[in-house]
Backbone bond lengths (Angstrom), bond angles and torsions (degrees), N, CA, C in turn:
res aa  C-N    CA-C-N  psi(-1)  N-CA   C-N-CA  omega(-1)  CA-C   N-CA-C  phi
1 M - - - 1.451 - - 1.520 108.48 -
2 S 1.293 117.23 135.39 1.445 119.08 -178.66 1.510 114.49 -122.30
3 L 1.326 117.79 -20.13 1.449 119.06 -178.17 1.504 108.66 -140.92
4 C 1.331 116.42 130.34 1.454 120.13 -175.19 1.512 110.69 -116.69
5 C 1.313 116.08 123.38 1.467 121.56 176.87 1.509 107.81 -117.77
6 C 1.331 117.08 100.68 1.455 121.41 -173.17 1.514 110.85 -94.56
7 S 1.314 115.28 147.30 1.461 119.56 175.26 1.499 109.18 -148.30
8 T 1.314 116.19 150.81 1.450 119.23 164.82 1.510 106.82 -71.67
9 A 1.320 116.18 168.16 1.459 118.89 -178.27 1.513 112.20 -66.34
10 A 1.324 117.06 -16.21 1.458 118.59 -176.12 1.514 114.11 -105.27
11 G 1.329 117.52 -9.90 1.447 117.32 -171.09 1.492 113.68 -129.53
12 R 1.343 114.60 -175.21 1.443 120.80 179.26 1.516 110.34 -84.78
13 G 1.345 115.21 166.66 1.446 119.97 -173.35 1.506 113.27 -91.69
14 F 1.333 115.58 179.99 1.441 122.10 171.92 1.506 107.55 -137.11
15 L 1.333 116.75 160.69 1.444 121.64 -170.26 1.516 111.55 -105.58
16 L 1.321 115.30 142.53 1.448 122.23 173.93 1.514 108.48 -112.62
17 P 1.348 118.53 153.78 1.456 120.11 179.90 1.515 111.37 -60.31
18 S 1.321 116.47 150.12 1.460 120.99 176.94 1.508 109.68 -72.82
19 I 1.309 115.49 160.69 1.452 122.17 -177.58 1.521 108.64 -115.36
20 L 1.324 115.42 125.19 1.455 124.15 179.28 1.527 112.75 71.67
21 L 1.336 118.51 -28.90 1.449 121.81 -179.25 1.516 109.49 -100.64
22 S 1.330 117.73 166.38 1.453 120.64 176.65 1.515 109.36 -66.20
23 Q 1.361 116.92 154.29 1.450 120.49 -175.39 1.518 110.86 -69.83
24 R 1.338 114.20 135.17 1.450 121.56 176.11 1.517 108.35 -137.76
25 H 1.320 116.26 168.80 1.452 120.21 179.46 1.523 109.69 -130.56
26 L 1.322 114.40 138.36 1.460 121.27 176.66 1.517 109.06 -105.48
27 P 1.322 118.18 152.47 1.461 120.08 175.64 1.521 110.36 -60.25
28 R 1.308 116.82 140.79 1.449 120.90 177.98 1.520 109.50 -93.45
29 H 1.321 115.64 137.02 1.460 117.93 -179.43 1.509 108.83 -158.66
30 P 1.322 119.49 152.03 1.462 121.25 176.30 1.516 109.25 -67.50
31 L 1.344 115.48 143.21 1.454 119.41 -176.00 1.524 112.65 -96.98
32 L 1.326 116.79 -32.38 1.451 119.85 -179.28 1.526 109.19 -142.48
33 N 1.289 116.57 147.01 1.455 120.36 176.94 1.522 109.48 -89.61
34 L 1.358 114.98 68.30 1.448 121.55 179.20 1.518 108.51 -118.73
35 R 1.336 117.56 150.20 1.454 120.75 -177.35 1.521 110.05 -94.58
36 T 1.320 116.69 142.19 1.456 122.42 175.87 1.512 108.14 -155.65
37 T 1.335 116.13 156.81 1.455 120.28 178.18 1.517 111.49 -97.90
38 A 1.319 118.37 -2.32 1.456 121.28 -177.92 1.521 110.21 -70.26
39 A 1.331 116.04 147.83 1.463 121.79 179.02 1.515 110.05 -101.30
40 V 1.324 116.11 152.80 1.460 120.49 177.50 1.518 108.64 -72.18
41 A 1.335 116.83 126.89 1.454 121.93 -177.32 1.522 110.26 -90.93
42 P 1.337 118.65 159.66 1.458 120.73 177.03 1.513 111.36 -66.08
43 A 1.325 116.09 154.60 1.458 121.01 -177.92 1.514 111.02 -64.58
44 A 1.335 115.60 147.58 1.456 121.88 176.21 1.520 108.77 -111.83
45 A 1.328 116.09 157.05 1.462 120.27 -178.87 1.515 109.92 -77.25
46 A 1.323 117.12 129.56 1.453 121.85 -179.66 1.515 110.74 -81.76
47 A 1.328 115.60 147.50 1.456 119.91 174.30 1.523 109.27 -73.45
48 S 1.316 116.61 153.02 1.452 121.09 176.82 1.515 108.44 -147.15
49 I 1.318 116.14 158.29 1.452 120.18 178.75 1.525 110.38 -57.04
50 S 1.318 116.92 -42.77 1.462 120.42 -177.25 1.517 112.65 -66.01
51 S 1.341 117.38 -22.78 1.459 120.60 -179.51 1.525 112.64 -85.31
52 L 1.337 116.90 -9.00 1.461 120.15 -179.73 1.523 110.66 -78.03
53 S 1.322 115.03 156.19 1.460 119.66 175.90 1.518 109.71 -70.50
54 A 1.328 116.07 166.70 1.468 120.01 179.12 1.518 110.97 -59.55
55 Q 1.327 117.33 -39.08 1.464 120.60 178.81 1.518 111.10 -65.26
56 Q 1.327 117.35 -42.81 1.461 120.75 179.21 1.521 111.63 -64.87
57 Q 1.325 117.16 -38.82 1.459 120.15 177.06 1.527 110.83 -64.19
58 R 1.319 116.39 -37.77 1.473 119.19 176.22 1.522 110.71 -64.70
59 Q 1.319 116.91 -40.25 1.464 120.20 179.16 1.524 111.21 -62.28
60 V 1.324 116.70 -41.00 1.461 120.53 176.99 1.527 110.20 -63.89
61 S 1.314 117.31 -42.45 1.470 121.13 179.06 1.521 111.27 -62.19
62 V 1.333 116.56 -40.73 1.463 120.86 177.24 1.524 109.98 -61.91
63 Y 1.339 117.11 -41.21 1.456 120.49 178.69 1.525 111.20 -61.75
64 V 1.329 116.67 -48.38 1.470 120.64 -177.60 1.522 110.12 -61.36
65 E 1.326 116.42 -42.49 1.466 119.99 179.58 1.525 110.86 -63.17
66 A 1.338 116.97 -43.44 1.462 120.47 179.54 1.524 111.21 -66.18
67 L 1.325 117.09 -40.54 1.462 120.84 179.65 1.522 111.28 -60.30
68 L 1.322 117.08 -47.96 1.465 120.46 -178.20 1.523 111.58 -68.30
69 D 1.329 116.58 -34.83 1.470 120.52 178.50 1.526 110.57 -66.77
70 W 1.325 117.09 -51.68 1.460 120.89 -178.04 1.522 111.83 -69.95
71 N 1.315 117.23 -24.59 1.458 120.37 -179.43 1.524 112.07 -66.34
72 Q 1.324 117.02 -19.18 1.466 120.62 176.36 1.522 111.68 -72.62
73 R 1.343 116.08 -18.27 1.464 120.19 -177.67 1.529 113.34 -110.98
74 M 1.320 117.20 -18.14 1.469 120.46 178.49 1.526 108.61 -148.24
75 N 1.316 115.62 162.28 1.461 120.73 -176.81 1.521 110.25 -86.06
76 L 1.340 116.60 96.08 1.457 121.90 178.03 1.522 112.09 -105.92
77 T 1.331 116.86 -35.40 1.455 121.50 -178.64 1.524 109.79 -156.29
78 A 1.327 115.41 148.87 1.462 120.46 175.05 1.519 111.27 -82.88
79 V 1.314 116.96 -11.28 1.461 122.18 -179.56 1.529 108.87 -89.09
80 T 1.315 116.53 122.03 1.463 120.58 -175.03 1.522 113.47 -116.94
81 D 1.322 117.53 -0.26 1.459 121.78 179.22 1.528 108.99 -99.94
82 E 1.338 116.89 133.92 1.462 121.25 -175.51 1.525 112.05 -59.08
83 A 1.320 117.07 -43.24 1.465 120.32 -179.37 1.525 110.74 -63.76
84 E 1.336 116.52 -38.59 1.461 119.99 178.60 1.520 111.88 -68.20
85 V 1.324 116.33 -36.39 1.464 119.58 176.24 1.522 109.95 -60.12
86 M 1.343 115.56 -42.07 1.462 119.60 -179.24 1.526 111.18 -63.61
87 T 1.315 118.21 -41.96 1.462 120.20 -176.57 1.521 112.59 -83.27
88 R 1.340 117.60 -44.65 1.453 120.52 -172.78 1.518 113.66 -86.37
89 H 1.324 117.83 -18.40 1.463 120.39 179.26 1.528 112.40 -115.37
90 V 1.326 117.22 -55.98 1.464 119.74 -177.65 1.524 110.30 -66.90
91 E 1.322 116.49 -51.71 1.467 120.66 178.90 1.522 110.79 -60.27
92 D 1.317 115.86 -41.55 1.458 121.92 -179.49 1.527 110.72 -59.62
93 S 1.332 116.06 -40.39 1.459 120.38 179.75 1.521 111.69 -71.49
94 L 1.322 117.02 -41.96 1.460 120.81 179.30 1.525 111.92 -64.14
95 A 1.324 117.06 -30.80 1.463 121.22 -174.62 1.518 113.20 -62.63
96 V 1.336 117.43 -27.88 1.468 119.01 -177.21 1.517 112.11 -81.19
97 L 1.330 118.06 -13.15 1.459 120.10 -171.42 1.526 112.76 -66.64
98 A 1.333 117.47 -48.13 1.474 119.53 -176.30 1.529 112.72 -61.52
99 P 1.343 119.75 -52.24 1.471 118.38 178.26 1.515 112.64 -63.57
100 L 1.337 117.03 -33.29 1.456 120.27 179.85 1.525 110.81 -66.84
101 E 1.328 116.88 -46.04 1.463 120.14 179.49 1.530 111.24 -65.00
102 R 1.327 116.58 -40.80 1.448 119.28 179.71 1.521 111.42 -62.97
103 A 1.338 116.41 -43.89 1.456 120.35 178.32 1.524 111.06 -65.15
104 Y 1.325 115.88 -37.87 1.467 119.56 -179.40 1.526 110.64 -66.06
105 R 1.334 116.54 -43.89 1.465 119.68 178.60 1.527 111.39 -62.73
106 A 1.330 115.73 -37.69 1.460 119.84 -176.18 1.514 112.95 -73.29
107 R 1.345 117.84 -34.30 1.461 120.06 -171.01 1.523 115.16 -118.14
108 S 1.329 118.74 -17.38 1.464 119.46 -168.99 1.517 114.37 -122.38
109 T 1.332 118.28 9.21 1.462 119.97 -177.09 1.528 111.83 -113.31
110 A 1.328 117.18 22.93 1.459 120.66 177.30 1.524 110.14 -63.84
111 G 1.313 115.90 150.82 1.455 119.85 179.49 1.508 113.09 75.75
112 G 1.335 116.51 22.99 1.454 119.62 175.34 1.513 114.99 86.72
113 R 1.319 118.23 5.60 1.472 119.96 178.20 1.526 109.02 -68.69
114 G 1.309 116.39 126.05 1.454 120.60 175.29 1.514 110.19 -97.85
115 T 1.325 116.23 -168.80 1.462 119.81 179.61 1.526 112.62 -96.04
116 D 1.330 118.61 -9.32 1.463 119.71 174.28 1.524 108.99 -68.78
117 G 1.324 115.51 138.78 1.448 119.79 178.30 1.509 115.19 78.05
118 V 1.332 117.78 12.58 1.462 121.21 177.10 1.530 109.13 -59.74
119 S 1.325 116.29 137.97 1.467 121.03 176.78 1.520 109.28 -106.21
120 L 1.328 116.57 129.94 1.462 122.46 -177.88 1.514 109.65 -130.54
121 I 1.318 116.31 131.22 1.461 120.97 174.52 1.523 109.04 -109.68
122 D 1.326 115.73 127.33 1.462 123.98 179.77 1.524 107.01 -96.94
123 V 1.322 116.72 103.57 1.463 122.23 -171.87 1.529 109.79 -86.70
124 G 1.338 116.70 127.42 1.451 120.88 -174.59 1.510 109.97 66.17
125 S 1.317 116.03 50.60 1.473 122.06 -168.72 1.513 113.48 -61.41
126 G 1.332 117.80 -30.37 1.469 120.24 177.92 1.507 112.02 62.63
127 A 1.328 116.91 -110.34 1.466 122.22 179.44 1.524 112.50 -88.76
128 G 1.340 116.83 10.18 1.452 119.82 178.64 1.501 114.62 91.38
129 L 1.332 116.04 26.67 1.457 121.27 -177.62 1.531 110.21 -117.89
130 P 1.316 117.32 125.42 1.470 127.51 9.14 1.519 115.03 -92.62
131 G 1.352 117.92 -0.42 1.455 121.29 -168.03 1.516 116.10 -52.73
132 L 1.341 116.98 -50.47 1.465 119.67 -176.30 1.523 112.19 -66.04
133 I 1.320 117.39 -37.66 1.465 120.01 -179.98 1.523 110.06 -69.21
134 L 1.327 117.93 -42.44 1.457 120.37 178.13 1.519 111.37 -66.42
135 A 1.335 116.89 -31.96 1.465 120.28 178.02 1.528 111.87 -64.73
136 V 1.318 116.40 -29.41 1.467 120.75 177.28 1.521 110.47 -68.99
137 V 1.324 117.13 -45.79 1.467 120.51 -172.87 1.525 112.80 -86.38
138 R 1.323 117.62 -14.21 1.467 120.60 176.45 1.541 109.40 -127.20
139 P 1.337 117.13 73.35 1.475 120.66 -176.40 1.524 113.04 -65.74
140 S 1.337 119.16 -17.94 1.462 120.91 179.32 1.530 112.21 -83.29
141 W 1.340 117.43 -9.36 1.453 121.01 177.26 1.524 110.11 -86.87
142 R 1.339 115.53 160.04 1.459 121.90 174.06 1.530 108.99 -110.22
143 F 1.336 116.51 129.34 1.461 122.19 -175.44 1.520 111.20 -118.00
144 T 1.319 115.64 137.88 1.461 122.35 171.04 1.521 107.70 -118.74
145 L 1.317 116.53 124.68 1.458 121.84 176.68 1.523 107.58 -100.00
146 L 1.323 116.29 111.25 1.460 121.88 -177.94 1.517 109.28 -100.89
147 E 1.323 115.95 118.45 1.465 121.98 -177.41 1.525 108.68 -145.23
148 S 1.328 117.19 136.28 1.468 120.69 -175.57 1.528 113.12 -90.79
149 M 1.335 119.01 -19.27 1.459 121.19 -177.32 1.521 110.76 -89.20
150 K 1.316 116.05 122.85 1.463 121.38 -174.71 1.522 111.98 -59.85
151 K 1.320 118.68 -41.33 1.466 120.62 -178.56 1.519 111.05 -62.05
152 R 1.304 116.20 -41.31 1.460 118.79 178.44 1.525 111.42 -68.56
153 C 1.322 116.81 -35.89 1.463 119.54 176.33 1.524 111.04 -62.69
154 T 1.325 116.67 -36.95 1.462 120.33 176.97 1.529 110.54 -62.36
155 F 1.332 116.16 -41.63 1.466 119.13 176.05 1.519 111.09 -63.77
156 L 1.332 117.49 -44.53 1.461 121.08 -178.69 1.527 110.87 -60.26
157 E 1.309 117.30 -40.96 1.460 120.96 177.99 1.525 110.92 -65.39
158 H 1.339 115.96 -41.90 1.470 120.23 177.51 1.526 110.99 -62.46
159 A 1.337 116.80 -47.63 1.460 120.60 -177.96 1.522 111.12 -63.67
160 T 1.323 116.91 -41.50 1.471 120.72 178.97 1.524 110.91 -58.88
161 E 1.331 116.00 -44.10 1.470 120.24 179.69 1.520 111.31 -69.04
162 A 1.331 116.83 -44.51 1.468 120.76 -178.50 1.526 111.44 -63.16
163 M 1.328 117.24 -35.29 1.456 121.73 -179.69 1.520 112.85 -79.40
164 G 1.332 116.30 -10.72 1.455 120.25 -179.63 1.517 113.53 71.18
165 L 1.341 116.90 35.06 1.459 121.52 -178.62 1.524 110.20 -91.32
166 S 1.319 116.00 127.32 1.461 121.03 178.95 1.522 112.00 -106.40
167 N 1.322 117.45 2.58 1.472 121.98 -176.54 1.522 112.61 -111.20
168 V 1.336 117.01 23.17 1.464 121.59 -175.57 1.525 110.19 -128.22
169 D 1.326 115.90 133.16 1.463 122.99 170.75 1.527 108.44 -119.96
170 V 1.318 116.34 142.49 1.463 122.21 177.76 1.523 108.15 -108.71
171 V 1.319 116.72 126.36 1.459 122.26 177.34 1.523 107.88 -116.50
172 C 1.315 116.12 119.76 1.466 121.68 -178.59 1.530 108.96 -100.24
173 D 1.313 115.82 94.92 1.465 120.79 -177.61 1.520 108.24 -167.83
174 R 1.320 114.95 169.34 1.459 120.76 176.16 1.523 110.16 -82.22
175 A 1.318 116.34 145.18 1.462 120.69 -179.21 1.525 111.45 -62.83
176 E 1.338 117.80 -31.10 1.455 120.59 178.80 1.530 111.50 -62.34
177 N 1.334 116.08 -37.78 1.461 120.39 178.91 1.525 111.74 -74.42
178 V 1.321 115.47 -45.73 1.461 120.71 -177.13 1.530 110.78 -63.48
179 G 1.331 116.69 -38.14 1.457 120.34 -178.67 1.514 113.98 -66.06
180 Q 1.340 117.60 -18.84 1.458 121.76 177.49 1.527 111.95 -99.09
181 S 1.316 117.45 -0.03 1.466 121.82 179.83 1.525 110.41 -86.17
182 L 1.313 117.56 133.68 1.457 121.56 179.42 1.528 111.90 -65.00
183 D 1.321 117.28 -20.59 1.464 120.49 179.26 1.526 112.26 -73.62
184 Y 1.316 116.85 -22.67 1.465 120.45 -174.38 1.527 114.04 -121.42
185 R 1.308 117.22 -25.50 1.460 120.14 -173.33 1.523 111.30 -63.45
186 E 1.337 116.11 126.87 1.459 124.23 179.57 1.530 111.50 50.47
187 A 1.342 114.98 38.91 1.461 121.31 -177.67 1.519 113.28 -105.86
188 Y 1.343 118.16 -4.92 1.462 120.82 -172.09 1.522 111.56 -115.51
189 D 1.332 114.49 146.74 1.455 120.66 175.16 1.526 111.04 -73.05
190 I 1.338 115.63 -35.93 1.470 121.22 -175.74 1.525 109.19 -140.34
191 A 1.317 116.53 139.24 1.464 122.38 166.78 1.522 107.39 -117.42
192 A 1.320 116.02 142.29 1.464 121.23 -179.85 1.512 109.65 -131.81
193 A 1.321 115.91 145.11 1.461 121.99 174.94 1.516 107.55 -141.54
194 R 1.329 116.48 125.31 1.458 121.32 -176.45 1.529 109.48 -113.23
195 A 1.322 115.71 139.04 1.461 122.42 175.25 1.526 112.48 59.49
196 V 1.336 115.99 37.07 1.462 119.35 176.89 1.521 109.06 -81.86
197 A 1.337 115.65 148.88 1.465 119.95 -174.68 1.520 111.98 -76.56
198 E 1.339 116.73 -40.55 1.459 120.14 -175.69 1.523 109.54 -138.87
199 L 1.324 115.85 157.83 1.451 119.64 178.26 1.524 113.01 -76.64
200 K 1.344 117.70 7.20 1.460 119.31 171.08 1.531 110.14 -62.78
201 V 1.347 116.94 -17.19 1.458 120.80 175.76 1.520 111.19 -62.71
202 L 1.334 117.39 -14.82 1.458 121.10 174.61 1.525 111.15 -53.97
203 E 1.315 116.76 -39.41 1.462 120.49 -178.62 1.521 111.29 -64.22
204 Y 1.322 117.51 -27.37 1.453 121.66 -179.44 1.529 112.13 -88.28
205 C 1.333 117.20 -25.73 1.466 120.91 -172.92 1.521 113.27 -96.44
206 L 1.319 117.90 -47.80 1.454 120.26 -173.52 1.531 113.65 -62.10
207 P 1.342 121.09 -33.74 1.464 118.62 176.21 1.529 113.47 -63.14
208 L 1.325 117.84 -18.51 1.465 121.09 -179.51 1.524 112.52 -85.75
209 V 1.334 117.18 -13.80 1.467 122.31 -174.16 1.523 110.09 -92.50
210 R 1.335 116.55 134.77 1.466 120.96 175.71 1.531 109.73 -67.52
211 V 1.315 115.60 156.84 1.457 119.83 172.61 1.530 108.18 -61.89
212 G 1.325 116.44 128.12 1.452 121.59 -175.13 1.514 113.36 96.07
213 G 1.337 116.98 -1.78 1.458 121.46 179.28 1.521 111.98 -95.72
214 L 1.335 115.56 -173.76 1.455 121.89 -173.93 1.525 111.64 -127.60
215 F 1.318 114.81 151.91 1.466 122.03 167.42 1.513 107.90 -124.58
216 I 1.337 116.98 129.95 1.463 121.16 177.93 1.523 109.12 -120.19
217 A 1.326 116.11 128.46 1.461 122.38 179.75 1.521 108.97 -118.91
218 A 1.316 116.83 129.31 1.461 121.98 175.15 1.523 107.83 -88.78
219 K 1.319 116.35 116.81 1.451 121.39 -174.16 1.518 111.16 -113.68
220 G 1.325 115.17 179.64 1.453 122.06 -178.98 1.519 112.72 -78.54
221 H 1.328 114.97 -167.61 1.458 119.83 -172.20 1.526 112.67 -76.56
222 D 1.339 118.60 -18.27 1.460 120.05 -177.65 1.529 110.06 -143.54
223 P 1.343 117.65 75.71 1.463 120.70 -175.82 1.524 114.08 -94.48
224 H 1.334 117.74 10.66 1.456 119.99 -168.92 1.528 112.93 -61.04
225 E 1.316 117.57 -45.03 1.463 120.46 -179.57 1.529 110.45 -65.99
226 E 1.324 115.91 -39.95 1.465 120.49 178.91 1.528 110.92 -62.89
227 I 1.324 116.52 -42.78 1.461 120.88 179.54 1.528 110.51 -63.51
228 K 1.318 116.16 -42.77 1.467 120.48 179.45 1.518 111.01 -63.23
229 N 1.335 116.47 -41.95 1.462 120.41 -179.14 1.526 112.23 -68.49
230 A 1.326 116.88 -24.90 1.466 121.16 -177.87 1.528 112.59 -88.98
231 K 1.322 117.75 -2.88 1.463 121.09 -172.30 1.526 112.10 -58.11
232 S 1.335 117.47 -44.36 1.463 121.00 -179.34 1.528 111.16 -66.06
233 A 1.334 116.19 -41.01 1.460 120.10 179.50 1.524 111.13 -64.16
234 V 1.327 116.65 -39.81 1.464 121.29 178.46 1.520 110.02 -58.82
235 K 1.329 116.17 -43.80 1.465 120.79 179.85 1.520 110.84 -63.03
236 K 1.345 117.01 -42.88 1.466 120.73 179.56 1.532 111.31 -61.00
237 L 1.320 116.15 -32.23 1.464 121.05 -177.34 1.525 112.16 -85.09
238 G 1.326 117.64 -1.65 1.448 121.05 174.22 1.509 115.66 94.39
239 A 1.326 117.90 21.49 1.462 120.49 -174.81 1.524 111.14 -132.82
240 S 1.315 114.68 173.45 1.457 121.91 172.96 1.515 108.11 -144.26
241 M 1.348 116.11 153.93 1.454 119.00 178.71 1.517 109.97 -74.16
242 L 1.321 115.50 127.62 1.461 121.14 -178.76 1.520 111.41 -89.57
243 E 1.331 117.37 -49.68 1.459 120.45 -179.18 1.524 111.29 -166.77
244 L 1.329 115.12 168.78 1.450 123.39 174.76 1.515 108.65 -116.79
245 C 1.318 115.99 147.48 1.464 121.02 172.99 1.518 107.69 -121.96
246 N 1.312 116.15 112.98 1.454 122.21 178.82 1.523 107.83 -86.04
247 V 1.329 117.76 116.08 1.456 120.86 -172.31 1.522 111.10 -125.09
248 E 1.310 116.16 137.73 1.451 120.84 174.47 1.513 108.32 -74.37
249 S 1.317 116.81 136.50 1.459 122.07 -176.12 1.517 110.17 -122.42
250 M 1.332 114.87 157.89 1.456 119.99 174.14 1.532 111.35 -84.24
251 G 1.320 116.44 2.67 1.454 120.69 179.71 1.520 112.50 -75.30
252 P 1.334 117.56 -179.61 1.455 121.49 -172.71 1.527 114.16 -65.66
253 H 1.343 117.55 -24.60 1.464 119.60 -177.57 1.529 112.61 -94.12
254 G 1.322 117.85 -8.43 1.454 120.78 176.87 1.511 114.76 70.37
255 Q 1.330 118.07 11.30 1.462 119.88 -179.65 1.520 109.83 -160.58
256 R 1.322 115.72 141.10 1.457 121.46 170.96 1.516 108.37 -135.97
257 T 1.323 116.02 169.04 1.455 120.84 -178.30 1.516 109.95 -131.71
258 A 1.322 116.07 126.66 1.459 121.10 172.01 1.522 107.81 -96.18
259 V 1.326 116.37 127.04 1.460 122.19 -178.58 1.524 108.35 -110.15
260 I 1.330 116.86 125.29 1.466 121.48 -177.95 1.525 108.98 -111.41
261 Y 1.330 115.78 126.82 1.459 123.09 178.43 1.528 110.02 -112.71
262 F 1.332 115.63 146.93 1.460 121.97 178.98 1.521 109.20 -110.45
263 K 1.341 117.15 128.33 1.471 122.28 -179.05 1.533 108.96 -84.44
264 E 1.329 116.23 109.35 1.460 121.98 -174.27 1.523 113.36 -91.57
265 R 1.337 117.20 -30.64 1.463 120.72 -176.17 1.531 108.51 -153.40
266 A 1.310 115.53 167.54 1.462 120.49 -176.20 1.528 111.00 -62.61
267 T 1.322 115.97 143.64 1.461 122.27 176.14 1.526 109.42 -75.92
268 P 1.331 118.42 135.16 1.470 119.56 176.28 1.525 111.61 -52.70
269 R 1.310 115.65 142.54 1.460 121.59 -171.14 1.533 112.66 -60.24
270 K 1.311 118.39 -26.28 1.468 120.03 -176.17 1.530 112.69 -71.44
271 Y 1.345 117.23 -12.38 1.463 120.52 177.73 1.524 109.99 -106.66
272 P 1.338 117.64 140.68 1.466 127.51 -1.80 1.522 110.45 -77.52
273 R 1.325 115.00 149.59 1.448 119.57 176.86 1.514 110.19 -73.91
274 L 1.299 115.84 144.02 1.459 121.53 -175.26 1.521 110.94 -68.96
275 P 1.354 118.10 159.20 1.471 121.06 178.61 1.521 111.02 -54.91
276 G 1.333 114.76 139.37 1.462 120.16 179.57 1.516 113.87 100.82
277 T 1.340 116.67 -15.65 1.453 119.67 175.28 1.509 110.30 -88.65
278 P 1.331 119.38 157.75 1.471 120.39 -179.63 1.523 110.46 -54.60
279 S 1.340 116.26 135.44 1.454 120.95 -173.70 1.512 113.89 -88.96
280 K 1.317 117.56 -12.89 1.466 120.03 -176.69 1.516 110.53 -72.39
281 M 1.318 117.20 120.93 1.454 122.14 177.22 1.519 109.61 -73.00
282 P 1.339 119.09 126.07 1.464 120.37 178.25 1.522 110.14 -64.91
283 L 1.321 116.89 130.96 1.455 121.43 -179.23 1.524 110.84 -105.08
């Protein structure tokens, strides 16, 4: 993702600087005809590789090298070119930071809560995206990478150590189990899920978010029908959609959408349902 145009569900968007590429502007337009009382916030400065310190740039380089090396032995990414990894994975991960931080400051810092010490869980972390990249640029945050496949967890542990990150924990388990654990349930300020197929992942993510926290999902180029169909499920899980971020992507469709949800109240205890139960969320 290189350009982010965020909007509340009721209003027009605003533009953030491009990442790694020269600055461009996309037309602003409402994405969904949904009602909300939220106001459009001023644009925030996006993170970029060039804005990182020399140490942070080295950490990113170590990650890319490890990803491409381990990808020869296991399926971590379909992207095998270093330059593409930087644009389609690193840039893509950095792109969500500015709108996420702005939304967090606007809705989740009441009572004097700042952004230092924010806890974020990356659900279905896979190759560590966006968690590992965000951990580099926000060293004061605490990150949990949740992944169910042992081989990928081994890579995540290796990458965390190689990058010299002290703010990352790897949890190898299913989200259904973790969401019912008292150690993790409603323990995080933010949950993130990147490249998820369906918004049914809401059932796995929202139970992990504290009341007053956020969930951000990176979606495809046209998620409007999916978002509309998930509206009832979102309400059952204790949340509401806060805003959409229309972002230009290096992928085949040239556009992706980041969807940000706000956790308004506690999730009913029965969610997430344990493995083996029907996965369809009642709407």
